[in-house]
N, C-alpha and C positions, 0 to 999 in steps of 0.2 A: 492448436493446444494451446491449452491457456496454462504457464505453469501457477500454481498457489502456495502463496505464503501464509502460514499461517501464524500472528503476531498478537493472537487474544493475550491476556493473561502480564502483556510482557507491559515496563513501564519506560516512556521517550528517554530518549532519545532511542531505546533500542529498536524499535521496530523501523524506524527511522534511515540505523541500520543495519538492517538484517532486509530489507525495499531495497540499499544499495547494492550487495554484495546481490543478489534474486537477479538486480536488472544487468548487471554485467553475465549475464546467462541468460540477458534474453527479452522480446516481449513476446506475444502480449502477459501481463503476468498481473496474478488477481489476489491481493492483500487481507485478509483478515482483521476486524481488529476488533477491542469491543467497547471502545469511546468515542467519543468527537475530539479528544485532545489526537491522538497519532489519526486519525483521518485530514484533523488539519496540518497536523509537520507532513506526514509523508506528501498530501498531494503539492501543498509550497516546495517541498524538496523536487518531489516533478518534475511540475510547471519549471519551479526554473533554470530543472536539467536541459529544459525542451522535452517531455513529454506527454502524453493527450491523458489526463485523467479525469476520472468518475467514477462516483459512490453512490451508493446505496445500499439501502436498512436492509436488515438482512437477520427479522427475527429481533434478538435484544441484540447483537452485531450489527458491525457493520461490512459491506465488501465494495473494495476498491482496486480498480481496476485501471492498468496503464497500460497504453500501448504509444507507438513513436512513434 
């Protein structure tokens, strides 16, 4: 079962901080964001921390999936 974090409406670096805190509870984690900037920042953060990251467009939003 995936944890889901809704970070839509927040501007960086808030979504990255929220993601970091949510990852402390485990993976997989699904993060919802509303622009490519947090997609890029969260992808970079999670990849550098050793996680596998994928993302897809979901309507006007983006869904980022993070696994170990």
